[in-house]
NUTOR-576592 format. One record per residue (C-alpha): residue number from 1; x, y, z. Coordinates in nm, 2 decimals. Layout:
<atoms>
+-----+--------+--------+--------+
: seq :     c1 :     c2 :     c3 :
+-----+--------+--------+--------+
: NUM :      X :      Y :      Z :
...
+-----+--------+--------+--------+
</atoms>
This chain:
<atoms>
+-----+--------+--------+--------+
: seq :     c1 :     c2 :     c3 :
+-----+--------+--------+--------+
:   1 :   0.18 :  -1.90 :   0.74 :
:   2 :   0.37 :  -2.11 :   0.99 :
:   3 :   0.36 :  -1.81 :   1.22 :
:   4 :   0.00 :  -1.70 :   1.16 :
:   5 :  -0.23 :  -1.75 :   1.46 :
:   6 :   0.06 :  -1.89 :   1.66 :
:   7 :   0.23 :  -1.76 :   1.97 :
:   8 :   0.40 :  -1.47 :   1.80 :
:   9 :   0.68 :  -1.28 :   1.97 :
:  10 :   0.64 :  -0.91 :   1.91 :
:  11 :   0.90 :  -0.64 :   1.92 :
:  12 :   0.82 :  -0.27 :   1.91 :
:  13 :   0.99 :  -0.04 :   1.66 :
:  14 :   0.76 :   0.24 :   1.79 :
:  15 :   0.47 :   0.27 :   2.03 :
:  16 :   0.24 :   0.09 :   1.78 :
:  17 :   0.48 :   0.00 :   1.51 :
:  18 :   0.55 :  -0.37 :   1.55 :
:  19 :   0.78 :  -0.64 :   1.41 :
:  20 :   0.79 :  -1.01 :   1.46 :
:  21 :   1.04 :  -1.29 :   1.38 :
:  22 :   0.83 :  -1.38 :   1.08 :
:  23 :   0.88 :  -1.03 :   0.93 :
:  24 :   1.26 :  -1.08 :   0.97 :
:  25 :   1.26 :  -1.44 :   0.84 :
:  26 :   1.04 :  -1.35 :   0.54 :
:  27 :   1.26 :  -1.06 :   0.44 :
:  28 :   1.58 :  -1.27 :   0.48 :
:  29 :   1.44 :  -1.54 :   0.25 :
:  30 :   1.32 :  -1.28 :  -0.01 :
:  31 :   1.66 :  -1.10 :  -0.01 :
:  32 :   1.84 :  -1.43 :  -0.05 :
:  33 :   1.63 :  -1.54 :  -0.34 :
:  34 :   1.63 :  -1.21 :  -0.52 :
:  35 :   2.01 :  -1.15 :  -0.49 :
:  36 :   2.08 :  -1.51 :  -0.60 :
:  37 :   1.86 :  -1.47 :  -0.91 :
:  38 :   1.96 :  -1.11 :  -0.98 :
:  39 :   2.31 :  -1.04 :  -0.84 :
:  40 :   2.34 :  -0.71 :  -1.02 :
:  41 :   2.02 :  -0.57 :  -0.86 :
:  42 :   1.97 :  -0.39 :  -0.53 :
:  43 :   1.72 :  -0.48 :  -0.26 :
:  44 :   1.56 :  -0.23 :  -0.02 :
:  45 :   1.34 :  -0.38 :   0.25 :
:  46 :   1.16 :  -0.26 :   0.55 :
:  47 :   1.35 :  -0.46 :   0.81 :
:  48 :   1.71 :  -0.44 :   0.69 :
:  49 :   1.97 :  -0.23 :   0.52 :
:  50 :   1.99 :  -0.19 :   0.15 :
:  51 :   2.18 :  -0.48 :  -0.01 :
:  52 :   2.33 :  -0.52 :  -0.36 :
:  53 :   2.37 :  -0.24 :  -0.61 :
:  54 :   2.26 :  -0.15 :  -0.96 :
:  55 :   2.00 :   0.06 :  -1.14 :
:  56 :   1.73 :  -0.20 :  -1.09 :
:  57 :   1.60 :  -0.20 :  -0.73 :
:  58 :   1.36 :  -0.43 :  -0.55 :
:  59 :   1.13 :  -0.28 :  -0.28 :
:  60 :   1.03 :  -0.55 :  -0.03 :
:  61 :   0.77 :  -0.54 :   0.25 :
:  62 :   0.80 :  -0.89 :   0.40 :
:  63 :   0.47 :  -0.85 :   0.59 :
:  64 :   0.26 :  -0.54 :   0.53 :
:  65 :   0.00 :  -0.55 :   0.80 :
:  66 :   0.22 :  -0.68 :   1.08 :
:  67 :  -0.03 :  -0.57 :   1.35 :
:  68 :  -0.30 :  -0.77 :   1.17 :
:  69 :  -0.07 :  -1.07 :   1.14 :
:  70 :   0.04 :  -1.06 :   1.50 :
:  71 :  -0.33 :  -1.05 :   1.62 :
:  72 :  -0.44 :  -1.34 :   1.39 :
:  73 :  -0.62 :  -1.10 :   1.15 :
:  74 :  -0.60 :  -1.23 :   0.79 :
:  75 :  -0.54 :  -0.89 :   0.62 :
:  76 :  -0.17 :  -0.90 :   0.57 :
:  77 :   0.05 :  -0.96 :   0.27 :
:  78 :   0.40 :  -0.97 :   0.11 :
:  79 :   0.47 :  -0.68 :  -0.13 :
:  80 :   0.75 :  -0.68 :  -0.38 :
:  81 :   0.82 :  -0.44 :  -0.66 :
:  82 :   1.10 :  -0.39 :  -0.91 :
:  83 :   1.20 :  -0.04 :  -1.03 :
:  84 :   1.45 :   0.07 :  -1.29 :
:  85 :   1.54 :   0.42 :  -1.18 :
:  86 :   1.20 :   0.60 :  -1.16 :
:  87 :   1.03 :   0.34 :  -1.38 :
:  88 :   0.82 :   0.07 :  -1.21 :
:  89 :   0.86 :  -0.27 :  -1.39 :
:  90 :   0.70 :  -0.54 :  -1.18 :
:  91 :   0.47 :  -0.55 :  -0.88 :
:  92 :   0.34 :  -0.85 :  -0.67 :
:  93 :   0.11 :  -0.84 :  -0.36 :
:  94 :   0.04 :  -1.18 :  -0.21 :
:  95 :  -0.20 :  -1.23 :   0.08 :
:  96 :  -0.15 :  -1.59 :   0.19 :
:  97 :  -0.42 :  -1.61 :   0.45 :
:  98 :  -0.67 :  -1.48 :   0.19 :
:  99 :  -0.52 :  -1.71 :  -0.08 :
: 100 :  -0.51 :  -1.41 :  -0.32 :
: 101 :  -0.23 :  -1.29 :  -0.54 :
: 102 :  -0.22 :  -0.96 :  -0.74 :
: 103 :   0.06 :  -0.92 :  -0.99 :
: 104 :   0.15 :  -0.70 :  -1.28 :
: 105 :   0.43 :  -0.60 :  -1.51 :
: 106 :   0.48 :  -0.29 :  -1.73 :
: 107 :   0.31 :  -0.36 :  -2.07 :
: 108 :   0.14 :  -0.68 :  -1.95 :
: 109 :  -0.14 :  -0.55 :  -1.72 :
: 110 :  -0.24 :  -0.66 :  -1.38 :
: 111 :  -0.43 :  -0.97 :  -1.25 :
: 112 :  -0.59 :  -1.09 :  -0.93 :
: 113 :  -0.56 :  -1.47 :  -0.91 :
: 114 :  -0.50 :  -1.47 :  -1.29 :
: 115 :  -0.81 :  -1.27 :  -1.36 :
: 116 :  -0.74 :  -0.93 :  -1.53 :
: 117 :  -0.78 :  -0.63 :  -1.29 :
: 118 :  -1.01 :  -0.34 :  -1.38 :
: 119 :  -1.07 :  -0.04 :  -1.16 :
: 120 :  -1.41 :   0.04 :  -1.01 :
: 121 :  -1.67 :   0.17 :  -1.25 :
: 122 :  -1.81 :   0.41 :  -0.98 :
: 123 :  -1.87 :   0.76 :  -1.13 :
: 124 :  -1.98 :   0.94 :  -0.81 :
: 125 :  -1.85 :   0.94 :  -0.45 :
: 126 :  -2.20 :   0.84 :  -0.34 :
: 127 :  -2.15 :   0.51 :  -0.52 :
: 128 :  -1.79 :   0.46 :  -0.41 :
: 129 :  -1.63 :   0.24 :  -0.15 :
: 130 :  -1.30 :   0.39 :  -0.05 :
: 131 :  -1.01 :   0.30 :   0.18 :
: 132 :  -0.74 :   0.47 :   0.39 :
: 133 :  -0.50 :   0.41 :   0.67 :
: 134 :  -0.36 :   0.60 :   0.97 :
: 135 :   0.00 :   0.69 :   1.05 :
: 136 :   0.20 :   0.53 :   1.33 :
: 137 :   0.25 :   0.86 :   1.50 :
: 138 :  -0.12 :   0.94 :   1.51 :
: 139 :  -0.11 :   0.94 :   1.90 :
: 140 :   0.11 :   1.25 :   1.90 :
: 141 :   0.09 :   1.41 :   1.55 :
: 142 :  -0.23 :   1.63 :   1.50 :
: 143 :  -0.21 :   1.56 :   1.12 :
: 144 :  -0.37 :   1.22 :   1.19 :
: 145 :  -0.61 :   1.17 :   0.89 :
: 146 :  -0.92 :   1.20 :   1.11 :
: 147 :  -1.05 :   1.51 :   0.93 :
: 148 :  -1.01 :   1.34 :   0.59 :
: 149 :  -1.17 :   1.02 :   0.72 :
: 150 :  -1.47 :   1.20 :   0.86 :
: 151 :  -1.52 :   1.39 :   0.53 :
: 152 :  -1.53 :   1.07 :   0.32 :
: 153 :  -1.76 :   0.90 :   0.57 :
: 154 :  -2.01 :   1.18 :   0.50 :
: 155 :  -2.00 :   1.15 :   0.12 :
: 156 :  -1.92 :   0.79 :   0.01 :
: 157 :  -2.08 :   0.45 :   0.04 :
: 158 :  -1.82 :   0.37 :   0.31 :
: 159 :  -1.46 :   0.39 :   0.42 :
: 160 :  -1.26 :   0.08 :   0.49 :
: 161 :  -0.94 :   0.05 :   0.69 :
: 162 :  -0.77 :  -0.28 :   0.64 :
: 163 :  -0.43 :  -0.20 :   0.80 :
: 164 :  -0.22 :  -0.27 :   0.49 :
: 165 :  -0.15 :   0.00 :   0.23 :
: 166 :  -0.03 :  -0.27 :  -0.02 :
: 167 :  -0.36 :  -0.45 :   0.01 :
: 168 :  -0.56 :  -0.13 :  -0.01 :
: 169 :  -0.38 :  -0.04 :  -0.34 :
: 170 :  -0.42 :  -0.39 :  -0.48 :
: 171 :  -0.80 :  -0.37 :  -0.41 :
: 172 :  -0.81 :  -0.03 :  -0.57 :
: 173 :  -0.66 :  -0.20 :  -0.88 :
: 174 :  -0.91 :  -0.48 :  -0.88 :
: 175 :  -1.21 :  -0.25 :  -0.84 :
: 176 :  -1.30 :  -0.33 :  -0.48 :
: 177 :  -1.23 :   0.03 :  -0.39 :
: 178 :  -1.28 :   0.33 :  -0.60 :
: 179 :  -1.01 :   0.53 :  -0.42 :
: 180 :  -0.74 :   0.51 :  -0.15 :
: 181 :  -0.54 :   0.78 :   0.02 :
: 182 :  -0.28 :   0.78 :   0.29 :
: 183 :   0.03 :   0.96 :   0.40 :
: 184 :   0.36 :   0.90 :   0.59 :
: 185 :   0.41 :   0.56 :   0.41 :
: 186 :   0.73 :   0.41 :   0.29 :
: 187 :   0.84 :   0.30 :  -0.06 :
: 188 :   0.80 :  -0.07 :   0.02 :
: 189 :   0.44 :  -0.01 :   0.14 :
: 190 :   0.33 :   0.14 :  -0.20 :
: 191 :   0.57 :   0.05 :  -0.48 :
: 192 :   0.39 :  -0.27 :  -0.59 :
: 193 :   0.03 :  -0.17 :  -0.53 :
: 194 :   0.07 :   0.17 :  -0.70 :
: 195 :   0.19 :  -0.01 :  -1.02 :
: 196 :  -0.10 :  -0.24 :  -1.01 :
: 197 :  -0.34 :   0.06 :  -0.99 :
: 198 :  -0.18 :   0.22 :  -1.30 :
: 199 :  -0.19 :  -0.11 :  -1.50 :
: 200 :  -0.56 :  -0.15 :  -1.42 :
: 201 :  -0.65 :   0.19 :  -1.56 :
: 202 :  -0.63 :   0.39 :  -1.24 :
: 203 :  -0.47 :   0.72 :  -1.16 :
: 204 :  -0.21 :   0.82 :  -0.90 :
: 205 :  -0.12 :   1.16 :  -0.75 :
: 206 :   0.00 :   1.34 :  -0.44 :
: 207 :  -0.26 :   1.52 :  -0.23 :
: 208 :  -0.20 :   1.84 :  -0.43 :
: 209 :  -0.26 :   1.67 :  -0.76 :
: 210 :   0.10 :   1.65 :  -0.87 :
: 211 :   0.22 :   1.33 :  -1.02 :
: 212 :   0.21 :   1.04 :  -0.77 :
: 213 :   0.54 :   0.90 :  -0.67 :
: 214 :   0.51 :   0.58 :  -0.46 :
: 215 :   0.84 :   0.65 :  -0.29 :
: 216 :   0.74 :   1.00 :  -0.18 :
: 217 :   0.54 :   0.89 :   0.13 :
: 218 :   0.20 :   1.02 :   0.03 :
: 219 :  -0.05 :   0.90 :  -0.23 :
: 220 :  -0.40 :   0.92 :  -0.37 :
: 221 :  -0.50 :   0.63 :  -0.59 :
: 222 :  -0.83 :   0.62 :  -0.77 :
: 223 :  -1.03 :   0.47 :  -1.06 :
: 224 :  -0.93 :   0.79 :  -1.25 :
: 225 :  -1.28 :   0.92 :  -1.31 :
: 226 :  -1.33 :   1.01 :  -0.94 :
: 227 :  -0.98 :   1.15 :  -0.90 :
: 228 :  -1.06 :   1.52 :  -0.91 :
: 229 :  -1.35 :   1.47 :  -0.67 :
: 230 :  -1.13 :   1.28 :  -0.43 :
: 231 :  -0.87 :   1.55 :  -0.44 :
: 232 :  -1.13 :   1.82 :  -0.38 :
: 233 :  -1.27 :   1.63 :  -0.08 :
: 234 :  -0.92 :   1.58 :   0.07 :
: 235 :  -0.82 :   1.94 :   0.02 :
: 236 :  -1.15 :   2.07 :   0.16 :
: 237 :  -1.12 :   1.85 :   0.47 :
: 238 :  -0.76 :   1.95 :   0.53 :
: 239 :  -0.85 :   2.32 :   0.51 :
: 240 :  -1.17 :   2.29 :   0.71 :
: 241 :  -1.00 :   2.29 :   1.05 :
: 242 :  -0.66 :   2.33 :   1.19 :
: 243 :  -0.52 :   2.01 :   1.35 :
: 244 :  -0.48 :   2.06 :   1.72 :
: 245 :  -0.16 :   1.95 :   1.89 :
+-----+--------+--------+--------+
</atoms>
């Protein structure tokens, strides 16, 4: 928060993929604390190389929503998850500017500011507020999510784009959104939020309906009851027109 709405120095990792000194300082602090507390664990973060070793791995996004952070927009967060092999154990998503913390652990459920999370009760897309995001290469890659976005705008209560996949997943877990979909993400973007969705009673999958793996780069997360409808809408949109290069 020391850097929020300050004169932030921005470095570009890509045309619209940004990093600030606060991303680097946040990750450095988190790595230091985790490896001190758990020296036999590994840490994989967005801004640095993998450190440590062991079956238990922490996935760290020091600031998910860096573009928002750098522009003074409050929708950014820190996302941290612990996995043992393929099994998620712990997930935390903390949005300091919103003063909101989502956290959960296997067998213990998920909470938002200490209140138990429950997925949305929406039973139709017409009653659903959903969320998505757009990949960093959307300027040059024709598979840019615009077909899918347009399809859901036509059949839902609304589509939101917050600019942080971790926050979108957390808000799917707490019932704000009935569904979220996005592709070309990284493990640190999704690992914590995906666990929160599962713990709150939601469902995860890939776009084709196969089991959702937060480290695969593509995810559909829903309140479970709308999952098949969301998949059908996605697939129909993706088949409706061929992306143009």
